[in-house]
N, C-alpha and C positions, 0 to 999 in steps of 0.2 A: 503493499499500500503506501501513497506518498509517504512524505517526509514527517515525523512527529511532530514538528511545528507547526504546520499548515495550518493553518485556519480553517474553522469549515462553516458555512452555512447551512440548518437542518429549515423545511419548510414542507408541507403538504400539498400537493396538488396533483386533479384530475384525478382522483382517487389512491393517489399511493403517497408513498415519502420518499421525500429529495434529499439530498446532501451533495453541498458543491464544496471541496475541498484547491484551497488557493493562496502559496507561497506568502500573499499579504491579505491583510483582511480586506474584504469588501465593504465599502465607502456604502453608507445608509443610499443613497442617490444610484450605487449601482443593484443592490440591493431590490430597490423599489421597482427599477425596471425590469429585473430579472421574473417578477411579480408578476410584473402588470405582463408582459409576454406569454406565465404561461395564464392568465384570466382571459387573457383574449385569444391565444390557441381553445384552451375549455370552453368559452364563448361560442366558437363555432364549431368545434367537435364532437361535443358530450354526446351521446343520446342517453345521457341520466340528470340532462337540465332541461326544463319546458322551455327555457326561452334559448336554448342552441337554436343554431340555423339547420343543425341534424334535427333535432327534433321536430321541427318545423317541419320539412321532408317527409318525416314520417306520417303527420297528421294531414298533409293534403298536398296532390301533384302543385308543381312549380319549376320555376328557374330561379336558381341560387347564383349569387356572384361570391365567392371565397377569396380570402387571401392569395398571395400568392404564390406561400408553397403547397397548395392544390395542385399544383398541375404536375409536380414530380411523384407527390404521393399518387396519383390517378395512374400514372406513368409504370411506376413500381409494380403497384396493384393490378392492373389491367397486364404486365408479363406474366406474373406467378398466377393468375387467375388463368390463365392461357396454358401454362404448363404443368398447373396441376389438374388441368380437365374440369375447374369449374371449383374444385372442391377447396381452395383456397379464396377466399370473395370479401370484400366489403359491406356486404348484402347479406351478413352472419347473422344480424342483429335478432331482426326475427327470431331466428330460431332459435337466439341464445335466450330469449324472451319467451319462449313457446316452454323454454325448458325449469324456466324458476330463475331466469339472471335477466332480471328486468328492471324497467326502470327505480321500481320501489323496493329492488333485492327479495323479493317474495321467498325466492329461494324453494320456488314449491313450482314441482311443472304445470302448465295449462293444460298439457295431451299430449300425446305420443309427439314424439320427432316429426320435423318439418322442413324439409327442406329448403334453400333460399331459392327464392326467385332469380330465373335465368339472368344476366346481367344488362344482358343485349335484349332483354324484354321488356327493361323495369325502365333502365337510367343511361342517358347519355350523360358521358363525364369531357368532356373538353378544354384542358386544359384549367383555369381557375373557374368554369360555369360548369354547375353540376343542375341537370336536367330530369327531372322522374316526374314518369308522365304518372304513377298510380304512389295510393304513402308507402312509402321503403322505409327501412329501421338503417342505416349505415351503422357501423362498427370499425372503424379503421383501429382497431386496439392494437393490431397488430403487429402495426410500422408506428403507427401514430405517438407512440411514447418516447420509441426514437428518433422522429423525428422531432421531436421536442424539447430533446436532449440537443443533437445538431442547432435548433435554432437558439439556445442557451447559450453553447460555448459560440454561437457569432456572437453573440451580444456581448459574452467575457470579452471577447479580442477586440470588440470592435473598443473598448475603456480599456485596453491595455495589458490585460489579463492573456498572456501567451504559453502558461502552465495553471494545468485543475485536473481537476479532474471531477467529474459527476456525475455520481451514482442513485440509476432511480429504482430502487429498491433492485439493482442488482442486475441493469442497463448498463455500461458503464462507459463512457468517453475520457480516455485521459489523454493529457498532451501534459509532458515534462522533461526533464533531463534524463533521468534513471527509469529504470525495468521495474517496474510493482508486479508480484506475483498474488494469482488472486483465485483461493478456492473455487474448485468445482459442487456446488450443493449434493447431496446423495438424492435422488428421487424421491427415496421411501422417506429418510431421514432425514433435515432441514439442520441436527445438530448436527451432521457428519460431512466430510467431505467423498468423494469418489477420486478425487485426483486435485492436481494447481496446473492452471497456466501461467507461462510470464507477458507480460505487458508491454510493449516499450514502445503503445502510443497508439493509437484510434480507437475501435469499437470493441467490447467484448458483451454481447449480448446475450440470454438463454431463457428457454419457453418449457415449461413443465406442466406437465397434465395434475402436476400434487401440488401445485398451488391454482385456486378461486374454484374450488372442491366443494360442491353440497351433493347431498342426498346418495345414495348406490350408484357408483358409474361415472357421474354426474359431471364435467368438470370444462373448463373453458376455452378447450379445442374440438372446434367440432371441423364434420366436413359437410364443406355448404351442398352436396352431392344428395346428401339427406339428413342433414342434421343433426347426424349423433355423433357423438364423444370418439375419438381416433382412440385404437387401443394397441394401436403397435408400437410405436413411439412413447417413449416418457417421459424422453428428454433432451434436452439439444441445447449446443451451444455454438455462435457463431464469431466469428473476428473479421472486419472488413471496415476499412477507411473511415464509415462514415455511419450511424448507427443507427439511423431511421432501415438501410437495408443488413447491417446486420441482423436488425430486431424482425425485422420483415423474414429474413431466409431461418429466421430459428423457429417460425413460425410452420415455415415453407416446407421443414424437414419432416416434419410430422407427416407430408404427403407426396413429397419426391425424394427421393433418392438423389445425398449430397451429390456423388458423382454426377447427377443431371442439371441438376443447378449450373455446378464450375461451367457448364459448355458456357452459361448465360452471361455467371459473374461472376466479380472476384474476390475470393473470400476462403478461407478457411474453414472446417467445421467438424463437430463430433455430435454424434446423435446414441442416444442409449434407448436399447427395444426392452417394451416389457420382459420378454425371455431369457434377459440378462446379457445378452451380447450390445456390442460396438460396434460401430464404424465410426472411421474419422477419415478427412484429408491426407493426404502427403503433407501438406504446407500447416497442420494445426498441431504446434509446437507443445501440447500439453503433457505432464504426466499422469499418467492414472495410475491409483494402486493396488495394488495385489492384492 
């Protein structure tokens, strides 16, 4: 981890805990700017806030102009939707709500699993403009938290902070002179690690089916073509230059083999499966414990 004398700024945002570490303390003005970036992002993309643009899309059809980050987010989702044959989709929100992971956090299924609507049938995503032809429940959580990490990093750099560690509850972006060592959480016991990985710069993201779990076999990683939780992979880790890409690919590994994703994206990866086996890329420099 970073130097022990680095200053830390902790806060809650988009439903998760954040820690930003820097060699010198962040000024009150910079802290306020960071919180404003988080609030603005949440106000556009949250499906849990009734005042968000995404919530408006869930109530009625319409044409919606989003901020600049929407173009990159949509392009990445479009690629992964195609590569996963529709299994990974930003239209998974309704399927999550159906199983109880709804805006009220009821955690009570409203009925059997329901597949997400086909993107091409209900949504046009053209750069920063999203047009929904019917009410749709977007959920961009598979890449959104990572994108917000990148937006906060850009804010830090704009104020002269070139070294930092942003930790968004396990999704990390590090910029600094040293190598840090990060533990890989055991998918069945968060108090233990299955290995470690050195990070010299860039993003390290993880996804696991033991996070956001409710009910018997219910978790947040759903196959958009069926609406059912994935049962093959149980945990993934990815390393990439930016956090949005690493975050999205950590989820994509539940649906698409890492070797296939490597043909399109520049990243390294590790996948742990429910039978206890693991697969990883040649570029993943982590060490797994025996």
